[in-house]
Structure formats: C-alpha cells, structure tokens
C-alpha positions as semicolon CSV with decimal commas, in nm:
position;residue;x (nm);y (nm);z (nm)
1;M;9,684;8,682;8,911
2;K;9,886;8,795;8,609
3;A;10,077;9,121;8,572
4;I;10,152;9,377;8,304
5;I;10,445;9,617;8,327
6;L;10,400;9,911;8,091
7;A;10,744;10,040;8,000
8;G;10,674;10,235;7,683
9;G;10,659;10,604;7,605
10;A;10,903;10,840;7,441
11;G;11,075;10,941;7,765
12;S;11,089;11,300;7,642
13;R;11,100;11,441;7,997
14;L;11,431;11,260;8,052
15;Y;11,599;11,385;7,734
16;P;11,889;11,346;7,651
17;L;11,924;11,036;7,872
18;T;11,659;10,856;7,670
19;Q;11,858;10,910;7,351
20;V;12,074;10,625;7,477
21;S;11,825;10,389;7,643
22;S;11,466;10,364;7,761
23;K;11,350;10,559;8,064
24;Q;11,276;10,233;8,247
25;L;11,633;10,111;8,186
26;Q;11,790;10,414;8,352
27;A;11,978;10,354;8,677
28;V;11,799;10,423;9,004
29;F;12,098;10,408;9,237
30;D;12,250;10,064;9,165
31;K;11,977;9,892;8,963
32;P;11,782;9,947;8,641
33;M;11,452;10,123;8,707
34;I;11,255;9,825;8,575
35;Y;11,385;9,610;8,865
36;Y;11,168;9,802;9,113
37;P;10,821;9,726;8,971
38;L;10,942;9,376;8,882
39;T;11,044;9,314;9,243
40;A;10,717;9,454;9,377
41;L;10,524;9,209;9,159
42;I;10,738;8,909;9,259
43;A;10,694;9,006;9,625
44;S;10,318;9,010;9,562
45;G;10,330;8,648;9,445
46;V;10,285;8,710;9,070
47;R;10,463;8,461;8,844
48;E;10,321;8,540;8,497
49;L;10,420;8,879;8,360
50;C;10,387;9,067;8,033
51;L;10,619;9,359;7,960
52;I;10,506;9,615;7,702
53;S;10,749;9,857;7,542
54;T;10,845;10,030;7,217
55;P;10,978;9,843;6,911
56;D;11,326;9,990;6,969
57;D;11,342;9,923;7,343
58;L;11,180;9,581;7,367
59;P;11,496;9,390;7,259
60;R;11,690;9,571;7,536
61;F;11,441;9,455;7,797
62;Q;11,458;9,102;7,660
63;A;11,839;9,110;7,682
64;L;11,822;9,227;8,045
65;L;11,535;9,016;8,178
66;G;11,519;8,717;7,945
67;D;11,222;8,487;7,996
68;G;11,228;8,539;8,374
69;A;11,315;8,176;8,452
70;Q;11,618;8,286;8,657
71;W;11,370;8,428;8,911
72;G;11,117;8,145;8,884
73;I;10,874;8,351;8,677
74;S;10,776;8,384;8,310
75;I;10,792;8,708;8,113
76;D;10,604;8,760;7,789
77;Y;10,671;9,062;7,568
78;R;10,446;9,288;7,361
79;I;10,512;9,593;7,143
80;Q;10,338;9,927;7,190
81;A;10,392;10,086;6,850
82;R;10,267;10,427;6,964
83;P;10,207;10,557;7,318
84;E;9,828;10,593;7,313
85;G;9,749;10,577;7,683
86;I;9,794;10,347;7,981
87;A;9,464;10,167;7,914
88;Q;9,597;10,063;7,573
89;A;9,807;9,805;7,760
90;F;9,499;9,587;7,813
91;I;9,418;9,587;7,442
92;I;9,776;9,501;7,348
93;A;9,789;9,221;7,606
94;A;9,429;9,101;7,574
95;D;9,526;8,742;7,486
96;F;9,777;8,739;7,772
97;V;9,513;8,846;8,026
98;G;9,254;8,599;7,899
99;T;9,009;8,524;8,181
100;D;9,250;8,598;8,464
101;N;9,275;8,886;8,708
102;V;9,557;9,125;8,626
103;I;9,768;9,388;8,799
104;L;9,911;9,669;8,587
105;M;10,221;9,849;8,709
106;L;10,394;10,139;8,536
107;G;10,762;10,083;8,472
108;D;10,869;10,426;8,597
109;N;10,698;10,402;8,936
110;I;10,904;10,292;9,235
111;F;10,744;10,153;9,549
112;S;10,899;10,052;9,880
113;G;10,789;9,965;10,231
114;G;10,490;9,783;10,374
115;D;10,294;9,485;10,247
116;D;10,009;9,682;10,087
117;F;10,043;9,523;9,744
118;P;10,080;9,158;9,853
119;R;9,772;9,197;10,078
120;A;9,575;9,365;9,798
121;V;9,664;9,089;9,551
122;S;9,587;8,803;9,789
123;S;9,250;8,952;9,894
124;F;9,133;9,056;9,546
125;T;8,802;8,896;9,447
126;G;8,690;9,096;9,143
127;G;8,606;9,437;9,008
128;A;8,890;9,685;9,044
129;S;9,127;9,793;9,319
130;I;9,333;10,108;9,291
131;F;9,540;10,290;9,549
132;A;9,548;10,636;9,701
133;Y;9,867;10,805;9,820
134;H;9,879;11,136;10,007
135;V;10,082;11,399;9,817
136;K;10,137;11,772;9,852
137;D;10,092;11,843;9,477
138;P;9,783;11,642;9,374
139;Q;9,718;11,856;9,065
140;R;9,994;11,659;8,888
141;Y;9,804;11,330;8,914
142;G;9,472;11,154;8,899
143;V;9,301;11,251;9,226
144;V;9,049;11,053;9,430
145;Q;8,765;11,237;9,604
146;F;8,612;11,071;9,911
147;D;8,281;11,126;10,087
148;N;8,248;11,174;10,462
149;A;8,238;10,798;10,514
150;G;8,570;10,755;10,332
151;R;8,418;10,604;10,016
152;A;8,556;10,706;9,678
153;I;8,298;10,910;9,488
154;A;8,501;11,066;9,205
155;I;8,834;11,057;9,023
156;Q;8,966;11,362;8,841
157;E;9,263;11,364;8,605
158;K;9,512;11,640;8,692
159;P;9,250;11,884;8,828
160;Q;9,337;12,251;8,870
161;H;9,149;12,254;9,201
162;P;9,187;11,907;9,358
163;K;8,914;11,785;9,592
164;S;9,167;11,590;9,801
165;N;9,540;11,531;9,841
166;Y;9,513;11,165;9,746
167;A;9,677;11,079;9,415
168;V;9,642;10,750;9,227
169;P;9,987;10,588;9,183
170;G;10,075;10,376;8,883
171;V;9,948;10,038;8,997
172;Y;9,599;9,899;8,931
173;I;9,432;9,561;8,991
174;Y;9,140;9,447;8,773
175;D;8,936;9,145;8,682
176;H;8,945;9,032;8,318
177;E;8,652;9,260;8,231
178;V;8,909;9,540;8,209
179;V;8,991;9,430;7,855
180;K;8,633;9,493;7,735
181;I;8,621;9,823;7,921
182;A;8,949;9,940;7,768
183;Q;8,821;9,844;7,424
184;S;8,500;10,042;7,480
185;I;8,636;10,376;7,600
186;A;8,702;10,662;7,360
187;P;9,035;10,844;7,334
188;S;9,061;11,162;7,539
189;A;9,122;11,509;7,400
190;R;9,494;11,431;7,392
191;G;9,429;11,118;7,187
192;E;9,495;10,862;7,459
193;L;9,300;10,583;7,626
194;E;9,299;10,714;7,981
195;I;9,327;10,477;8,276
196;T;9,109;10,722;8,471
197;D;8,822;10,648;8,230
198;V;8,863;10,276;8,304
199;N;8,853;10,343;8,678
200;L;8,549;10,570;8,640
201;E;8,362;10,291;8,461
202;Y;8,432;10,051;8,748
203;L;8,324;10,326;8,988
204;R;8,000;10,375;8,789
205;Q;7,933;10,002;8,816
206;G;7,997;10,009;9,192
207;K;8,294;9,774;9,155
208;L;8,584;10,006;9,240
209;Q;8,774;9,974;9,568
210;V;9,024;10,244;9,664
211;R;9,287;10,139;9,916
212;R;9,481;10,411;10,096
213;L;9,849;10,325;10,114
214;S;9,997;10,309;10,462
215;R;10,211;10,587;10,607
216;G;10,523;10,371;10,595
217;F;10,485;10,324;10,221
218;A;10,692;10,525;9,971
219;W;10,593;10,600;9,611
220;L;10,846;10,762;9,380
221;D;10,769;10,866;9,023
222;A;11,101;10,877;8,836
223;G;10,967;11,032;8,517
224;T;11,183;11,348;8,514
225;S;11,555;11,407;8,556
226;S;11,511;11,569;8,898
227;A;11,274;11,293;9,013
228;L;11,520;11,028;8,890
229;H;11,797;11,187;9,095
230;E;11,573;11,215;9,401
231;A;11,471;10,850;9,367
232;S;11,834;10,737;9,347
233;S;11,924;10,943;9,654
234;Y;11,628;10,801;9,847
235;I;11,710;10,439;9,757
236;E;12,077;10,489;9,846
237;A;11,991;10,645;10,182
238;I;11,746;10,371;10,280
239;E;11,977;10,089;10,169
240;R;12,276;10,232;10,355
241;R;12,069;10,292;10,667
242;Q;11,894;9,954;10,678
243;G;12,149;9,730;10,511
244;I;11,884;9,577;10,285
245;K;11,820;9,632;9,917
246;I;11,507;9,773;9,758
247;G;11,417;9,639;9,414
248;C;11,610;9,313;9,430
249;P;11,419;9,047;9,232
250;E;11,652;8,762;9,333
251;E;11,589;8,817;9,703
252;A;11,214;8,862;9,649
253;A;11,203;8,535;9,453
254;L;11,386;8,350;9,732
255;I;11,154;8,489;10,001
256;R;10,845;8,402;9,794
257;G;10,969;8,049;9,736
258;F;10,998;8,097;9,361
259;L;11,364;7,994;9,397
260;S;11,521;7,732;9,621
261;I;11,837;7,829;9,808
262;Q;12,032;7,607;9,567
263;Q;11,889;7,794;9,266
264;F;11,952;8,125;9,439
265;E;12,318;8,043;9,502
266;A;12,361;7,912;9,147
267;L;12,229;8,246;9,020
268;I;12,486;8,433;9,230
269;A;12,767;8,210;9,103
270;H;12,710;8,339;8,749
271;M;12,732;8,705;8,854
272;P;13,053;8,909;8,851
273;R;13,198;9,002;9,189
274;C;13,041;9,337;9,279
275;E;12,844;9,507;9,558
276;Y;12,519;9,359;9,427
277;S;12,639;8,997;9,424
278;D;12,814;9,049;9,760
279;Y;12,479;9,155;9,903
280;L;12,311;8,843;9,764
281;R;12,584;8,625;9,917
282;G;12,503;8,788;10,248
283;V;12,135;8,702;10,196
284;A;12,231;8,337;10,132
285;D;12,451;8,329;10,444
286;E;12,166;8,468;10,652
287;W;11,928;8,206;10,508
288;H;12,166;7,926;10,611
289;R;12,213;8,078;10,958
290;L;11,838;8,085;11,016
291;Q;11,805;7,727;10,897
292;R;12,073;7,615;11,145
293;E;11,893;7,794;11,427
294;R;11,566;7,620;11,342
295;A;11,730;7,278;11,325
C-alpha cells in the first residue's frame, strides 16, 4: 500500500494566515497540521508516501519533512500547478502509484482515535474503500445514502437535502485502477475533477465499500479559521487529559517498528529541549520499562 497526501489549494478560507505559509503547515496546537495525516498513515503501516502541493509551498514541506528517512519511511514530492480537484492527485502521481494500491489522505483533515484506518488498510483486497462519519451538517460534504440493509446506494456532493447524516471524510483507499478512472472523468461545473465522481464509478462497478467510522473516532476538518481553532482546542484537551500525543510521527514509527529504540532515541537527541522532545523521552523511558518487565 502506498499513500498520497494532497496538501495543495489556495487556502483562501484561512486568509490572511495563508499569506505566510500553506494551510497544511499551520499549527494545530503544538504541531504542524501535516503531522496529523502523516501520523495516521504511519500508524496504518504505510512506508511509501507522495506529498502533492503548490510550487510555492512544496519546498517548505521538503524542508520540514525531508525524505522521511528519520521516521523509517520515504516521501516523494509532486507539484500541483493549479488546484483542479482531489482526483487530480492520481493523475499527478500516476507513476508513483504504478500497479500498487493507494490511500489518499487530505492534508487538512485530522483524525484521532480507534484503529479504523489500520484495519481498513490491512484488509483491503481491491476496488475502493471509503468511510462514512456521522455529522450534524451533512450538506457541507459528500454524503452517502444507504439502503435498508446498510449498503451504500448513492453519493451526493454537498446536497441541499441530504439523504443521510453520513459524510465522506478526506481519506480514500483504491486499487491502481483509480488512475485510469481519474483520467477518464470529466471536470465538474466548477472545473474540477471530483473525487465523488471517482467513487460513483467504483459504486457503478459494484466495487465500492463504505466503512462507517466507529463512535470513538474523531474527524476534524481544519479548513477554516474557526475550525482550525476548534481543532487546536480539541487536540490540547485530549492530550492534557490522556497524557499522550495525537499526530506524533516519531511515536507512530516506533510503535509500527519502522524505527528501533536506538534510532528513536538518536532522533530525540537532535531535537531542542522542549515539551515535544520531553514527551518523546517519556515514550522512550516507558519502552525501556516495558522491556525490563518482559525480561
């Protein structure tokens, strides 16, 4: 399984913050926004990633993330010259996808809680898998309609009169046929290659699975200033309450086995002394304590 993080767009809804840096580089509590989808993908066992962004912002992502080796992964980079729809990501990264399965995650979506994504990735066998999340304002999103047996029968993009309260969050899993499908769809009335049209084609072929996210799962869309503030407040509250960090790629890489404890501690040694590195030192201490107990 490979992964694409789409971190493009003009970020106009976050103006004037995005005059300084990309939306996906804004702080969500104590970490850049891009850390959250990155961590979710590492936790799902994905090691080959492609990040797509604008010509101006791509060098900033490269400066922050590098080639990913510090987390035991590899990160490729592609330019999206103009924001022409989510499905355009598969055309831009067609050679990266090749004949592999791929998970696409939007860079401004934040997920926490549960093991829904790791289970979906490990059990994926082909076709397409998307997710459904219960919201109170479904008209803002792509909405899944289910029949009486719980099977998905339709997907509507931002409907005025939604047929359900289940929205499609910004994460999608496909087989490599998604590249051909993305290349075949026509731009919508707003001139974009819509991801809903890709999902509808898989639905038409009978190859679309819709997985309802568990109640303990949280999805935050940080695309507006108010949503960004709400996301930061939520992350801060959860981290203070539980004493664990959300969106921490170093910890996810250690848990997944992408890093050894020696590599993990070497990574910490190069960080300045701060709350973030203090937390990681605590993770290392806990790892050693558990190892002693097992000995």
